[in-house]
C-alpha positions in Angstrom: 61.5 -116.0 129.8 64.9 -115.0 131.6 65.8 -118.6 131.0 65.3 -118.0 127.2 67.1 -114.9 127.1 70.1 -116.5 129.1 70.5 -119.2 126.4 70.1 -116.8 123.7 72.8 -114.6 125.0 75.3 -117.7 125.7 74.4 -118.9 121.8 75.0 -115.4 120.5 78.5 -115.6 123.0 79.8 -118.9 121.6 79.9 -117.7 118.4 81.8 -114.3 118.7 85.3 -113.8 117.9 87.6 -113.9 120.6 89.2 -110.1 120.4 90.3 -109.3 123.5 93.1 -112.2 124.1 96.2 -111.0 125.3 98.1 -109.0 122.7 102.1 -108.6 122.5 103.8 -105.5 123.2 103.8 -102.6 121.2 105.9 -103.1 117.8 105.9 -106.8 118.6 104.2 -109.2 116.6 103.5 -112.8 115.6 104.2 -114.2 111.8 101.6 -116.6 111.0 103.3 -119.4 108.8 101.2 -122.2 106.9 102.5 -125.2 105.8 101.0 -127.1 103.3 102.5 -130.8 103.7 100.4 -132.5 101.4 100.6 -133.5 98.0 97.8 -131.5 96.8 97.6 -127.2 96.8 95.2 -126.1 99.5 92.7 -122.9 99.4 93.8 -120.8 103.1 91.5 -118.5 104.9 92.3 -116.5 107.8 90.4 -115.2 110.9 93.2 -112.4 112.6 93.8 -108.9 113.8 96.2 -107.1 111.7 99.3 -105.3 113.5 97.8 -101.6 114.6 94.5 -102.9 114.4 91.7 -103.3 117.0 89.7 -105.1 114.7 89.3 -108.8 113.3 89.4 -109.4 109.4 89.2 -111.8 107.6 91.1 -112.7 104.3 90.8 -115.7 101.8 91.3 -117.2 99.6 94.8 -118.1 98.8 96.2 -120.7 97.4 99.4 -122.4 99.2 101.1 -124.6 96.9 101.5 -128.6 97.9 104.8 -128.9 100.1 105.5 -125.3 100.7 105.2 -122.8 103.6 104.4 -119.4 103.4 103.8 -116.7 106.1 99.7 -115.5 105.8 99.7 -112.9 108.2 100.9 -110.8 111.2 99.3 -109.8 114.4 100.4 -108.5 117.7 97.1 -110.8 119.0 97.7 -114.1 120.3 94.7 -115.9 119.0 93.6 -116.3 115.4 91.7 -118.5 113.5 92.5 -120.9 110.2 90.5 -123.0 107.7 92.3 -125.1 104.9 90.9 -127.2 102.1 91.8 -129.0 98.9 91.6 -127.5 95.6 90.3 -130.9 94.7 87.4 -130.3 97.9 89.0 -133.7 99.2 90.5 -132.8 102.3 89.8 -129.8 104.9 91.4 -128.5 108.3 89.6 -126.6 110.6 87.7 -126.7 114.0 84.4 -125.6 116.0 84.1 -121.4 115.2 81.7 -121.2 112.9 82.4 -118.4 110.3 81.4 -116.7 107.4 83.4 -116.5 104.4 82.6 -114.8 100.3 83.1 -118.1 97.9 84.9 -118.4 95.5 86.8 -115.3 97.0 88.8 -113.4 97.0 87.9 -111.8 100.2 89.3 -109.5 102.8 86.6 -107.8 105.0 86.1 -107.0 108.5 85.2 -110.4 110.5 81.8 -108.4 111.7 79.0 -108.4 108.9 80.7 -110.7 106.7 77.3 -113.4 106.6 75.4 -110.3 105.1 77.7 -109.9 102.1 76.5 -111.3 98.7 78.4 -114.7 98.5 78.6 -115.6 102.0 79.1 -119.3 103.1 79.7 -120.6 106.4 82.9 -122.7 107.5 84.1 -124.2 110.9 87.7 -122.1 111.4 90.2 -123.8 114.0 91.3 -120.9 116.8 94.7 -121.3 117.3 97.0 -119.7 119.7 100.6 -118.4 119.6 102.8 -118.7 122.5 105.7 -117.1 122.6 107.5 -119.6 124.9 106.7 -122.4 122.6 106.9 -120.2 119.1 108.9 -117.5 119.6 107.9 -114.5 117.2 106.4 -117.2 114.5 103.4 -119.1 114.6 103.3 -122.8 112.0 100.4 -124.3 110.7 101.3 -127.6 109.7 98.7 -129.1 107.3 99.0 -133.0 107.1 96.7 -135.8 106.4 
């Protein structure tokens, strides 16, 4: 029974968002920029902690036009999560962080409890990390083929 409970706790922890990561000093923040370097428009979803908040939010589906860059969010937390897919459904960019979103959207909700909402669907976001020594105040995620 003990090994079952340990396995259950480990499994649950692997799906929990990482909110205790390093934060920038008060008043400092990162801009999260996404550059769509493809020939197709993409839909974008993001999980992040807005500046001045201590709760992770999930927002989407935003359209990022082909061959353009845009600021998608601002956060004081080093870690955030992203997912993009071509509007045609052909290409996707993500990772291994299971996360629920609302389809077709748009949506803007706290990350907690998203899976119980009508229209919820699971996607695999990627965990991204801003680093002052590399990125300064702007983190850019390049979507390439």
